[in-house]
N, C-alpha and C positions, 0 to 999 in steps of 0.2 A: 292932702293926698297921702295915703299911707305908703310906707316903704315896703315892698315885697320881701318876704322872708328869704334868707339866704338859701341857695341850692346845695344840698348835701351830696356827697359822693355816692351814697346809696341810691338816692333818687336818680342820679345820672345813670348809674349802672343799671338800675331797674328799667328806666326808659330806653336804654340802648337795647337790652334784651327784648323788650316789648316791640321795639320799632325796627328790629333787625331786618325782617322781610321787606318792610316798606323801604327802608334805606337801600337794600340791595336791589330790589326791582326798580325803584326810582332811578338809581344810578345806571342800571342796565338800559332802561327806556331812554334816558337822556343820552347815553352812549350811542343808541340807535339813531337818535336825532342828529347827533354830532357827525356820525358817519354819513348820513344822508346829506347833510350840509357840505361836508368835505367832498363827497362824490360830485355833487352838483358844481362846486367850485373848480374841481379838477377837470370836468367836462367843458368848462368855460362856455356853457350854453344854459340860457335861462330855462330851467325845467320846473314849472310851477308845482308839479306833483311832488318832486323831491323837496322843494323849498317848504311847501305847506306841511309835508310830513315831518321835516326837521323841526319846524316851529311847534307842531302838535306834540311830538315826542318830548321835546325839551320842556315845554310847559307842563305836560302831564307828569313827567318825572319830577320837576321842580315842585308841583303841587303835592305830590306824595311826600316829598321831604318837608315841605312847609307844615303839613298837617301832623307831623310826628310830635310825640311828647318831648323828645330829645331837643328838638329845635325850640319848642315852646319853653323849655327850661333854660336854654341858652339865651333866648331873647326876652326873658321875663322882664317886665317893666318897660319894654319899648312900646310906646303907644301905637305905632303903625302896625305892629305884627298882627294883631287880631283883625284889623281891617284888611291887610294883605291876604291873610288866610281865608277870609270870606270872599274877597273880590276875585281871587284867581279862579274860583269856581265858575264865574260868569265869563271869564276870558278864554278859558280852555276850549269851549265849543266853537269859538270863532275860526281858528285854523282848521278845526275838524270839518266845518262846513265848506271851507275853501278847498280843502283836499278832496272832499267828495265831489265837488263841482269840477275841479281840474281833472279828476279821474273818470268823469263822465257818469257818476252815479246819480246825479240830480236831474230829474226830468225838467224839460224847458219851462214848464208852467210852475214848477216848484222853486226855480231859482230866485225869482223876485221875493217870494215869501221868506226864503232862507236868508237873503240878504237883509230883510227887514228885521228878522229874528236876531241876526248878528248885530245890527245897530242897536237894538233894544239891550241885548246882553252887554254890549260895550258900555252903554250908558249906565246900566246897573252896576257894572264893575267900577266905573269912575265915581258914581254916587256913593258906593260903599267905601271907597277910599277916602272920600271927603267926609261922610257922616257917620261911618261905622256900620256894623252889621244891622240888617233890618229883616225881620221875619217875613214881611210881605214880599220882599225881593226874592227870598228863597222859594216862596210859593210860586211867584211868577216864573222863575227860572225852571222849576220842576215842570210846570204845565207847558211851557214853551218847548222843552226838550221832549217831553212825552209826546206831545202833538206832532213835532217834527219827525221824531223817529217812527212813530205809527204810520205817518204818510209815506215816509221813505221806505219802510218795509213793505207796505202794500204795493207801492209802485214797483219796487224791486222785484217782487214775486211775480208781477204781471209780465215783466220784460224778460225775454230769453237771452241767456248768456251767449256771446259770440264765439267764445273759445274756452279751453280748459282753464286758463289762468284767470279769466273773468269769473268762472264758477268758484274757484278756490278763494279769490279775493271777496266774492260776495258772500260766501259762507263764513269766512272770518269776520266780515263786516256785520253780518246778521248776529253772530254770537256776541260781538262787542255791543251791538245795539240792544241786545236782550239784557245784558248786564247793566247798561246805562239806564234802560227803562226800569229795571227792578230798583236800582239804586234811587232814582228820582221818585218813583212811586213809593218806596219805603220812607224816603224823607218827607214826602207830602203827607203821608199818614202818621208820621211820627213813630214808626216802628223802630225799635232800638236793636240793631244787629251790626256785626262787623262789616266794613265796606269791602265788597268782593268785586267791585268794578274793575280793578287793575287786572284781575284774571282774564276778563273779557278783552281788555286791551292787549295783554300779552298774546292771546289767541289770535287777534287781528294782526299783530306784528309777526307771529309765526307763519300766518297765511302769506303776508307780504314777503317774508323772508324765503319761504318755499318758492314763491313765484320768481323772486329775484335770482335765487340760486339755479333754478331750472332754466331761466332765460340766459343766465351767464354761461352755464354749460353748453346750451344750444348755440350761443354766439361763439363760444370757443370752437366748437365743432365746425361751425360755418367759416370761421377765420381760418381753421386748419385746412378746410377744403379749398378756400380761396388761395391760401399760400400755395398749395400743391398745384392749383390751376395756373397761378402766376409763374411758378417754376417751370411748368411745362411750356407756358407762353414764352418765357424768357429763352428757353432752349430753342424753341421754334424760331424766335426772332433772330437769335445769334446764328442759327443755321442759314438764314437768308442772307447774312452778310458774308462777303467772299472771304476765303482764307487769305493767307499772306500773299502779296504780289509775287508771282513767280520770278525766278532768276532771269534777269534781262541784261543783255550787253550794254544797253544805253540808259535804262531807267531803274532807279531804286525808289521804292515807295513804302511808306510806313503809315499805318492808320491807327487811330486811337479813338475809342468809343466809350463814353462815360455817361450812361443813362441816369437821369435824376431819380427814377423809380425802377422797379423790377423791369419793366418794359418801357419803350420810349418811341418817340416819333422821328428821331434822327435816323438817317440811312445813308450808306455809301456803297458804291459798286465799281468794279473794274470792268467796264464795258469791252475794252480791248486790252490785252496784256501779252505782248511778245517783244522780241528784241528790237523791232523797228517802230513799234507804235504803242501808245498807251492812251486809253480813254478813261478818264476818271470822273465819276458822278458823285455829287454830294447833295442830299436833300434834307429838308426839315419840315415836318408836318406840324401844323398849328395844334396847340393843345398838348397834353401829356397823358401818360398811362396807356391803358388798353385801347381806347378809341384811336389814339394817334398811332399806336403800334400796328393795328389792323390796316390803317390806311397806308402805313410804311410798307406793308406787304403788298399792297396794291401798286404802290410806286415801283417796287421791285418788278412786278409783272409787266407794268407799262414800260419800264426801261429795257427789260429783256426783249420785248416785242419790237423794239427800235434798233436792234443791233445792226441791221442793215443800213442805218443812217448814222453809224458811229463816227464816220469822218466828217459829218456835217452837224455840228452842235445845234444850230437853229432848227434844222428839220427834226432832230432827235427830240428836242424840247416840245416842238409843235405836236409831234405824234404822241408824246406822253401826255400833253394837255388835252388832246382830243380823247384819249382813253379814259382820263380821270374825271373830266367834266360831267357833272351830274350823278357821280358815283361816290362822293366823299361826304355826303351829309353836311354840306356847307362848311367843311373844313378845307383849308387851302394848303398849298405846298410851295415852299420856295426851293429852288434848285440851282445848281451850277454844274456845268459840264465843260471839260477841257479835253481836246483831242491833241495828242503830241505825235509828231511825225519826225523821227530822226533822220530819214533819208532826205526829206525836204527841209530839215532844220526849221521847222515851223510848228507854232502852237495856234490852235483855233479854239476860241472861247465864246460861250454864250451862257446867259443866266436868266432866271425867272424870279425876280424880286428878292434875290440872294445877296448877302454881303460880298463885296468885291474880292477877287482872287488877289493874292499878294505874290509878287515876283521879286526874289532876292538875287541881285546881280551886281557883282563887283562891290559888295558892301553896301549897296543902296537898295531900298525897298520901293517898288512901284506897284500902285494899284491898277489892276486890269478890270475894266468895268465895261459891261455891255448887257444891260438889264432890260428884260421885257416884264410884262405882268406876271404875277404869281400863277402857278399851275392850278388847275381844277376850279378856278374862280370865274373865268370868262371864256366862252368858246370861241370868241373872235380875237383872242390874244395872238399877236405875231411876235416872232423872235428874230434876232439878227446875230450874225457871227463877226467877231473881231479877230483879226490875224496879227500875230507877232512873230518876229524872228526868234528862233531858239538857239541859244549859245551854250557851249559846254560850260559847266559849272553853275548853271541856273538852278534855283531852288524855288519850287511853287508851293504855295500853301493854300489849301481849301479848307473851310471851316464853317461851323454853323454859329448862329447869332448868340448862342449861350456863352461863347468865349468873350466877345466884346461887351456883352450886356451883363456879365458877372458884376454884381453890385457889392461895394464894401459896406461896413457898418454905418457909414455916413450917407450911403445911397449913391456914391459916385461909381460910375461905370468903369470897367477895366479899359475899354475903349480901343479904338483903331490905333492911336499913336503908341500905346503901350504894347500892343500886339506886334507892330512893326519893329519896335525896339527889341523885343524879345526874339523875333525872327532874325534881326541882324546879329544878335548875340550867338545865334546857333550856327553861324558860319564856321566850317571846319569840324563840326560833329556830324555823326550819322543822322540819316532821316528819323530813325527810331528814337534816338536820344533827343533830337530836336522836337519831335511830337510829344515825348514825355515832359520836356521842359515847359512847353507851351501849356499843356493841360495843368501842370503843377503850378504855374504862375497865376493862371486863372483861379484855380481852387484856393491858393493862398490869399489872393486878393479878396475873394468873395466871403461875405459873412456866412452864407450857406449856399448850397447848390440849388438854385431855383429853376434851372433849365438843363436840358441834355447838352453834353459837350462832346463835339466830334471834330477831329482834324484829320486832314490828309496832307502828307508832306512827300513831295516828289523831287528827286534830284536827277538832272539830266547830265550825262557825261559820255563822251565818245570812248569806245573801248580802246585799251592800250594795245597798239599793234606791235 
């Protein structure tokens, strides 16, 4: 075996000047493929169009590099290089066919034939790697590609485009197909001319880039409009929540509302608020986001309609359930309502599938439980009321399950015991500070906020005479 002559600097420089355009366009095409692959990875969603485009662009750009004189000089003497240079011609069309199929350009009857062609080309590529370049293989490749492209173009011209993007992509694809057709026809007839196929591929990439840019701008506009609508929805939702509890001789109430998203399904209201009485309602709609927020507004209306039953928690919840049943699109609502009467020194409590109310008295935390079925789920649901004595210094806590179900990085819930411990630690500070501390404790515990967080803290104390 003869030893190849050493490569001179002049040969390398001459090859570099000759191959400059191919090196540049090859790198640019491979960069497009890498961007498509990165975008598919960032989306964390299996998108066959992006994946096959990435393979096609990377293989096509790599083939342009492999075919350069500069690489041939660099790898002179390596026995596999000539085989690889020939075999890649058969491999590149395979991701192209897969891309066309994923993009919907292959007619149903054409798919099977295309897959057969892909298998044949794959076998030609493997055989070339094993045996070396074969002229008959190049002829078979040219005939198969010309036949497939001719069929594809004819079918594509018969089918009408569904939108402007499809028209642009189709035109770019037809330009690319024309260049491929010419290149394979030229090789089949042995016509010696420069390879102009990459120009057609660049035209196809430009068409894809135009569509991608236009769709990106359109999505940005849609996202901007959605954000504006969510801001309006957020303001509307905040407007249905009551303002601060009015100054009262006997009750001090603080509320904290931390939605997981711009709008949420948590809700609270002060059904009664004066010196002698307080009626506190808290509710949690299943789900999150806009649907839950819309139902929360319905909960507001249902609660307002039951103000005449404010002193009877079970009747108030029954009335709300009757108003909501059949109107919430299969979403349910948990709720808890407590009515406080300073004249009678009595609290009356009822709930619908909601976490128990906590009562802090003399440094001890007691659960107040009286649960019926959740609201809006069963029209036959009934509710009952539990009565407790109200004593000066009592602190009541109403909350949604986002507090106790806040999960740490290990998946452990914040839980009822931790909440009771935090509530005990708030003795001696204001209801507002206590509410802030509870919310903060749940947020610090959680790896991320996966639910809405709402708390109501109410202190009862007789006025100083």
